[in-house]
C-alpha positions, 0 to 999 in steps of 0.5 A: 362744919369747920374752918381751917386757918393756914399760912402761918410761919416764921418771918423776919420783922418787916416781912409779909405773910398771907393767911388763908381760912378755908371752910370744911363742910359748909358755906360761909359766904354770907357770914361775917368773917374775922381774924383773931389772934392770941399771944402767949399770956394775953387774951384773944383779940380781934385783928380784922373783920369783913362782913358779907357785904364786904365792909371791913374794920381793923384793930388800930394796931394793924391798920395800914399793914394788914388787909382782910379780903374774901372770896365769897364763891369759895367762902375763903377769907384771907389776911395779908400781913405786911410790915410785920412786927415782933408784937404780931407774934401770936396764934391766929384764928379765923371765925365765922359768925351769923346772928340768924344762920346756924351754926352761929359761931364757928372757930377754926384751928389757929395758925402760928405766926412768929415774927423774929430775926 
């Protein structure tokens, strides 16, 4: 069971990107899905989270700019990133978590997002 994040790239400040997270070998429709990011020299941090019921929460630094969504029929999760800033530059990872269903905690390979002029 794996997750694959894709959609990263190089974008200018103020631009937009849409990240996608796709499952391989399993379904995560009832899992809580999250996007994390890790910038060079910094710890991995939570960016956005969406529960199986659709409740969302965001890091303060991205509120109003990023939107997390999911297509539960396909177990896909998306992160729409608008008004990107240089400080959003990081490797972005998707995560699936469920306290009772195994595997409990699944990480995908990251995708690089670089915001630069």
